[in-house]
C-alpha positions as CSV (number, residue, x, y, z in Angstrom):
1,M,-4.8,5.2,7.4
2,T,-2.4,4.9,4.5
3,A,-0.2,7.7,3.2
4,R,-2.3,7.8,0.0
5,Q,-5.5,8.2,2.0
6,Q,-4.0,11.0,4.0
7,L,-2.9,12.7,0.8
8,G,-6.4,12.4,-0.6
9,K,-7.9,14.2,2.4
10,S,-5.4,17.2,2.0
11,V,-5.9,18.1,-1.7
12,T,-7.3,21.6,-1.9
13,Y,-9.0,23.0,-5.0
14,L,-7.9,26.6,-5.7
15,S,-11.2,28.4,-5.9
16,L,-12.0,30.6,-3.0
17,M,-15.5,29.8,-1.7
18,A,-17.2,31.9,1.0
19,L,-20.5,32.2,2.9
20,G,-20.0,35.4,4.8
21,A,-16.6,34.7,6.3
22,A,-16.9,30.9,6.3
23,A,-15.5,28.7,3.6
24,T,-17.9,26.3,1.7
25,M,-18.2,24.5,-1.6
26,F,-21.0,24.5,-4.2
27,A,-23.1,21.5,-5.0
28,T,-22.9,20.1,-8.6
29,Q,-25.2,21.2,-11.3
30,F,-25.0,21.9,-15.1
31,M,-26.3,25.2,-16.2
32,P,-28.2,24.7,-19.6
33,L,-27.8,27.1,-22.5
34,G,-30.4,29.8,-22.5
35,T,-29.8,30.9,-26.1
36,S,-28.1,29.4,-29.1
37,L,-24.6,30.5,-29.7
38,E,-22.3,30.2,-32.6
39,S,-19.5,27.8,-31.9
40,P,-16.3,29.9,-31.4
41,T,-12.9,28.5,-32.1
42,L,-9.9,28.6,-29.8
43,A,-7.9,31.6,-30.8
44,Q,-4.2,32.0,-31.3
45,L,-2.1,35.1,-31.1
46,P,0.7,36.0,-33.6
47,A,4.3,34.8,-33.1
48,P,5.3,33.9,-29.5
49,L,7.7,35.8,-27.4
50,P,11.4,34.8,-27.9
51,A,12.8,33.7,-24.6
52,G,16.5,33.6,-25.5
53,N,18.7,35.4,-23.0
54,D,16.1,38.0,-22.0
55,I,16.3,38.3,-18.3
56,N,12.9,40.0,-18.3
57,F,11.1,37.2,-20.1
58,I,8.7,36.7,-17.2
59,A,7.6,40.3,-17.3
60,R,7.2,40.2,-21.1
61,A,5.2,37.0,-20.9
62,V,2.9,38.6,-18.3
63,E,2.5,41.7,-20.4
64,Q,1.5,39.6,-23.4
65,V,-1.1,37.5,-21.5
66,G,-2.1,39.5,-18.4
67,S,-5.0,41.4,-20.0
68,A,-6.6,38.2,-21.0
69,V,-6.7,36.8,-17.5
70,V,-10.0,37.4,-15.7
71,R,-11.5,37.2,-12.3
72,I,-14.6,35.1,-11.9
73,D,-17.1,35.7,-9.1
74,A,-19.7,33.0,-8.8
75,S,-22.7,33.0,-6.5
76,R,-25.5,30.6,-5.7
77,T,-28.6,30.8,-3.6
78,V,-29.0,27.7,-1.3
79,Q,-32.3,26.8,0.2
80,S,-32.1,25.7,3.8
81,S,-34.1,22.9,5.1
82,V,-36.1,23.5,8.3
83,P,-35.4,21.0,11.1
84,P,-38.7,19.2,11.9
85,I,-38.5,20.3,15.6
86,F,-39.1,23.9,14.5
87,N,-42.5,22.9,13.1
88,D,-43.4,20.8,16.2
89,P,-46.6,22.4,17.9
90,F,-45.2,21.4,21.3
91,F,-41.9,23.2,20.6
92,Q,-43.8,26.3,19.3
93,E,-46.1,26.4,22.2
94,F,-43.2,27.0,24.6
95,F,-40.8,28.9,22.4
96,G,-43.0,30.5,19.8
97,P,-42.2,30.5,16.0
98,M,-38.5,30.3,15.5
99,M,-38.0,29.9,11.7
100,P,-34.4,29.9,10.6
101,P,-33.5,31.6,7.3
102,R,-34.7,29.5,4.4
103,S,-32.0,30.6,2.0
104,R,-28.5,31.9,1.9
105,E,-26.0,33.0,-0.7
106,E,-22.7,31.2,-1.3
107,R,-20.0,33.1,-3.2
108,G,-16.9,31.8,-5.0
109,L,-13.9,33.4,-6.4
110,G,-11.6,32.0,-9.1
111,S,-9.7,32.9,-12.2
112,G,-10.0,32.2,-15.9
113,F,-8.6,33.3,-19.3
114,I,-10.0,34.4,-22.6
115,I,-9.4,32.0,-25.5
116,S,-11.6,33.7,-28.1
117,S,-12.0,37.5,-28.8
118,D,-15.8,37.1,-28.8
119,G,-15.8,36.2,-25.1
120,V,-15.1,32.5,-24.6
121,I,-13.3,31.8,-21.4
122,L,-11.7,28.7,-19.9
123,T,-11.8,28.0,-16.2
124,N,-12.2,25.1,-13.7
125,A,-15.5,23.4,-13.3
126,H,-15.3,23.7,-9.5
127,V,-15.1,27.5,-9.8
128,I,-18.6,27.8,-11.3
129,D,-20.1,24.6,-10.1
130,G,-23.8,25.1,-9.3
131,A,-23.6,28.9,-9.7
132,N,-26.8,30.8,-10.7
133,R,-24.8,33.9,-11.4
134,V,-21.3,34.3,-12.8
135,R,-19.5,37.7,-13.1
136,V,-16.4,38.1,-15.1
137,T,-14.0,41.0,-14.5
138,L,-11.2,42.0,-16.9
139,K,-7.9,43.5,-15.8
140,D,-9.0,46.9,-17.1
141,G,-12.1,46.8,-14.9
142,R,-14.7,45.9,-17.4
143,T,-17.3,43.5,-15.9
144,Y,-19.7,41.2,-17.7
145,D,-22.3,38.6,-16.8
146,G,-21.1,35.2,-17.8
147,Q,-23.1,32.2,-19.2
148,V,-21.8,28.7,-18.4
149,I,-21.7,26.9,-21.7
150,G,-20.8,23.6,-20.0
151,Q,-18.6,22.0,-17.4
152,D,-17.0,18.6,-17.2
153,R,-16.4,17.4,-13.6
154,L,-14.2,14.5,-14.6
155,T,-11.5,16.8,-15.9
156,D,-12.6,19.9,-14.0
157,V,-12.8,22.0,-17.1
158,A,-15.5,24.6,-17.8
159,V,-16.3,27.1,-20.5
160,V,-17.9,30.5,-19.8
161,K,-19.2,32.9,-22.4
162,V,-19.6,36.7,-22.1
163,N,-21.3,39.0,-24.6
164,A,-18.4,41.0,-25.8
165,T,-16.2,41.5,-28.9
166,N,-12.5,42.4,-29.6
167,L,-11.4,41.0,-26.2
168,P,-7.7,40.2,-25.6
169,V,-6.9,36.5,-25.9
170,V,-4.1,34.2,-24.7
171,R,-1.9,32.1,-26.9
172,L,-2.2,28.4,-26.3
173,G,1.0,26.3,-26.1
174,N,1.9,22.6,-26.4
175,S,1.6,20.8,-23.1
176,D,2.6,17.4,-24.7
177,T,6.2,18.4,-25.0
178,L,6.8,19.8,-21.5
179,R,9.9,18.7,-19.6
180,P,10.6,18.9,-15.9
181,G,12.8,21.9,-15.2
182,E,11.2,24.3,-17.7
183,W,9.9,27.6,-16.5
184,A,6.3,27.9,-15.2
185,I,4.5,31.2,-14.7
186,A,1.1,31.5,-12.9
187,I,-1.3,34.4,-13.1
188,G,-4.5,34.6,-11.1
189,N,-6.4,36.1,-8.2
190,P,-5.2,34.2,-5.1
191,L,-7.1,35.2,-2.0
192,G,-8.7,38.0,-3.9
193,L,-5.4,39.7,-4.8
194,D,-6.1,40.3,-8.5
195,N,-3.6,39.8,-11.2
196,T,-0.9,38.2,-9.0
197,V,2.1,36.7,-10.9
198,T,4.3,33.9,-9.5
199,A,7.0,31.8,-11.2
200,G,8.7,28.5,-10.7
201,I,9.4,25.4,-12.8
202,I,7.6,22.4,-14.2
203,S,8.3,19.9,-11.4
204,A,6.8,16.8,-13.2
205,T,4.4,15.9,-15.9
206,G,1.8,13.1,-16.2
207,R,0.9,13.0,-12.5
208,S,-2.0,10.6,-12.3
209,S,-5.2,11.5,-10.5
210,G,-4.3,8.8,-8.0
211,D,-0.9,10.4,-7.4
212,V,-2.5,13.8,-6.7
213,G,-5.2,12.3,-4.5
214,V,-8.3,13.0,-6.7
215,P,-9.0,9.5,-8.1
216,D,-12.3,10.6,-9.6
217,K,-10.6,12.8,-12.1
218,R,-9.4,11.8,-15.6
219,V,-6.4,14.0,-15.9
220,G,-2.6,13.5,-16.2
221,F,-1.6,16.6,-14.2
222,I,1.3,19.0,-14.6
223,Q,3.1,19.5,-11.3
224,T,4.7,22.9,-10.6
225,D,6.3,24.7,-7.7
226,A,5.1,28.1,-8.9
227,A,3.2,29.5,-5.9
228,I,-0.6,29.1,-6.3
229,N,-3.3,29.5,-3.7
230,P,-7.1,29.5,-3.3
231,G,-8.4,31.9,-5.9
232,N,-5.9,30.8,-8.6
233,S,-8.3,28.1,-9.7
234,G,-8.9,28.4,-13.4
235,G,-6.0,30.7,-14.1
236,P,-3.4,30.0,-16.7
237,L,0.0,28.3,-16.2
238,L,2.4,29.8,-18.8
239,N,5.7,28.7,-20.3
240,Q,8.6,31.1,-20.8
241,R,7.2,32.3,-24.1
242,G,4.0,33.4,-22.6
243,E,1.9,30.5,-24.0
244,V,-0.7,28.8,-21.8
245,I,0.3,25.2,-21.0
246,G,-2.2,24.5,-18.3
247,I,-5.1,25.5,-16.0
248,N,-4.1,25.8,-12.3
249,T,-6.5,23.7,-10.3
250,A,-5.2,22.2,-7.0
251,I,-2.5,22.1,-4.3
252,I,-1.5,19.6,-1.7
253,G,-2.6,21.1,1.7
254,G,0.1,21.5,4.2
255,A,2.9,21.2,1.6
256,Q,4.9,23.9,-0.1
257,G,5.6,23.9,-3.9
258,L,3.1,21.2,-4.8
259,G,0.7,22.6,-7.2
260,F,-1.1,20.9,-10.1
261,A,-2.5,22.1,-13.4
262,I,-4.6,20.5,-16.1
263,P,-2.6,20.3,-19.4
264,I,-3.9,22.7,-22.0
265,A,-4.1,19.8,-24.5
266,T,-6.7,18.1,-22.3
267,A,-8.5,21.4,-21.6
268,Q,-8.7,22.2,-25.4
269,R,-10.1,18.8,-26.2
270,I,-12.8,19.1,-23.4
271,A,-13.5,22.7,-24.3
272,N,-14.1,21.9,-27.9
273,Q,-16.8,19.4,-26.9
274,L,-18.4,21.7,-24.4
275,I,-18.6,24.5,-27.0
276,A,-20.1,22.2,-29.6
277,N,-22.4,20.1,-27.4
278,G,-22.6,21.7,-23.9
279,R,-21.3,18.4,-22.5
280,V,-18.6,15.8,-22.8
281,D,-19.1,12.1,-23.5
282,H,-16.4,10.1,-21.7
283,P,-15.7,6.5,-22.7
284,F,-16.6,3.9,-20.1
285,L,-15.6,0.2,-19.7
286,G,-17.5,-0.6,-16.5
287,I,-14.8,-2.2,-14.2
288,R,-13.5,-1.4,-10.8
289,M,-9.8,-2.2,-10.6
290,T,-6.7,-1.9,-8.4
291,N,-2.9,-2.1,-8.9
292,L,-1.7,-5.7,-8.2
293,T,1.5,-6.1,-6.1
294,P,2.9,-9.1,-4.3
295,E,1.5,-7.7,-1.1
296,V,-2.0,-7.3,-2.5
297,Q,-1.8,-10.8,-4.0
298,Q,-0.8,-12.3,-0.6
299,R,-3.6,-10.4,1.2
300,L,-6.2,-11.6,-1.3
301,N,-5.1,-15.2,-1.2
302,T,-4.8,-15.4,2.6
303,T,-8.0,-13.6,3.6
304,P,-10.7,-16.2,4.3
305,N,-13.6,-14.2,2.8
306,S,-11.6,-12.7,-0.2
307,P,-13.9,-12.5,-3.2
308,V,-11.0,-13.5,-5.6
309,R,-7.8,-15.5,-5.6
310,V,-5.0,-14.5,-8.0
311,Q,-1.9,-16.2,-9.3
312,E,-0.4,-13.0,-10.6
313,S,1.7,-10.5,-8.6
314,S,1.7,-7.6,-11.1
315,G,-0.7,-6.0,-13.5
316,V,-4.1,-4.5,-12.8
317,L,-6.7,-6.6,-11.0
318,I,-10.4,-6.3,-11.9
319,F,-12.3,-6.8,-8.7
320,Q,-15.7,-5.8,-10.0
321,V,-17.5,-5.8,-13.4
322,L,-20.6,-3.6,-13.5
323,P,-23.7,-5.3,-14.9
324,N,-24.8,-4.5,-18.5
325,S,-21.5,-2.6,-19.1
326,P,-19.2,-3.0,-22.1
327,A,-16.8,-5.0,-19.9
328,A,-19.6,-7.4,-18.9
329,R,-20.8,-7.8,-22.5
330,S,-17.2,-8.6,-23.6
331,G,-16.8,-11.4,-21.0
332,L,-14.4,-9.7,-18.6
333,Q,-14.7,-11.1,-15.1
334,A,-13.8,-10.2,-11.5
335,G,-10.4,-11.8,-10.8
336,D,-9.0,-11.1,-14.3
337,V,-5.6,-9.4,-14.3
338,I,-5.0,-7.0,-17.1
339,K,-1.5,-7.4,-18.5
340,R,-1.5,-5.5,-21.8
341,I,-3.8,-3.3,-23.8
342,N,-3.3,-3.0,-27.6
343,G,0.1,-4.6,-27.1
344,Q,1.2,-2.1,-24.4
345,T,2.3,-3.5,-21.0
346,I,0.0,-2.3,-18.2
347,A,1.3,-1.8,-14.7
348,K,-1.1,0.7,-13.1
349,A,-4.9,1.3,-13.1
350,D,-4.3,4.9,-14.2
351,Q,-2.8,3.5,-17.5
352,V,-6.0,1.6,-18.1
353,Q,-8.1,4.6,-17.5
354,Q,-6.0,6.8,-19.8
355,M,-6.0,4.2,-22.6
356,V,-9.8,4.0,-22.3
357,E,-10.0,7.8,-22.6
358,N,-7.6,7.9,-25.6
359,T,-9.5,5.0,-27.4
360,G,-12.8,6.8,-27.3
361,I,-16.4,5.6,-27.6
362,G,-17.1,2.7,-30.0
363,R,-13.6,1.9,-30.9
364,T,-12.1,-1.5,-30.1
365,M,-9.5,-2.2,-27.3
366,D,-7.7,-5.5,-27.3
367,I,-7.2,-6.4,-23.6
368,E,-4.8,-9.2,-22.7
369,I,-5.7,-10.8,-19.4
370,R,-4.5,-13.6,-17.1
371,R,-7.4,-15.8,-15.8
372,R,-6.7,-18.8,-13.6
373,G,-3.3,-19.3,-15.1
374,Q,-4.3,-18.8,-18.8
375,T,-3.7,-15.9,-21.1
376,L,-6.7,-14.6,-23.0
377,T,-7.4,-11.6,-25.2
378,V,-10.7,-9.9,-24.9
379,S,-12.0,-7.2,-27.3
380,V,-14.0,-4.4,-25.7
381,Q,-15.7,-1.3,-27.2
382,P,-16.0,1.6,-24.6
383,A,-19.5,3.1,-24.4
384,P,-20.5,6.6,-23.2
385,L,-20.1,7.0,-19.4
386,P,-23.6,6.9,-17.8
387,A,-24.7,10.3,-16.6
388,Q,-25.1,9.3,-13.0
389,A,-21.5,7.8,-12.9
390,S,-20.0,11.1,-13.9
391,R,-21.4,13.0,-10.9
């Protein structure tokens, strides 16, 4: 097992799931809108806190934001399947009817934060995934039933709405300008300890989903050493001015100081689509790919049953093109090596995915490839990601 595979097995999402005392996770399911709602806008507070030389800037940031951080309790009723042996007449003749419970309740705990005074809340998709009841509790003790407007599993962002007005809101910051070494403040409900505050720094930005060990996600994560634990999922990561710069979402199990947050710029973009449409349409090329290194090249070229042979030792190797996909229609082939996209040099598969995401649906990408010693340029227009592929 490689170090990356080991890392992938140890990534822990930060919602706290329980069935009685046992930990469990929800299955995946969108909850459709029950009523039509006006499309709220993401709110901003007045002028941000000045950091300056204020030694109590963390306390002041928390005072500004804390009332807009909420606890989210999600529950789901799960139907149990009855093992066939329990219905076997021979079994019942000797042991009598022994029907196990047909349903059980799973409960989850996470965090969120209010972005609009009329009750729009951001959280993680895995906090409310599959829930048939969502309860939102404010710091002052007020509790509301929440309606899931939509969730996006590929970025792990969800929007919840409560029926309320004049609620406190957070101020959203700029995650695009973050630098390693800046302050980072986390607020949430770790292990059920409501309104817990921790602080640290921004350890790194732009951590790819592959780096973190969740390759199915389309996020460039913020890494922080601010202490976060199960129950922090969906809570805000703040800068020193009390502005939300990310949504806390995962940690590396068994490590210390390795937490990850979704940049608020990504969360805003996804939230706006969820609010408007109840879903997110991600762009899709239809290729499976891997980073090409001299070691990978040698292994491919010396393995007798290798599906491809490559002459390149760097770039991104396409090892499968899905039928009827934009990539297939454009003429891309297994064995092609991506070298540049729109003139930008490509070294990692995560770069390709990010450029597809940034290009959007229906816009053209010029992909420069190497194929059997020749350089070619192929134009591709990403299409909407098929629904089944996003699950």
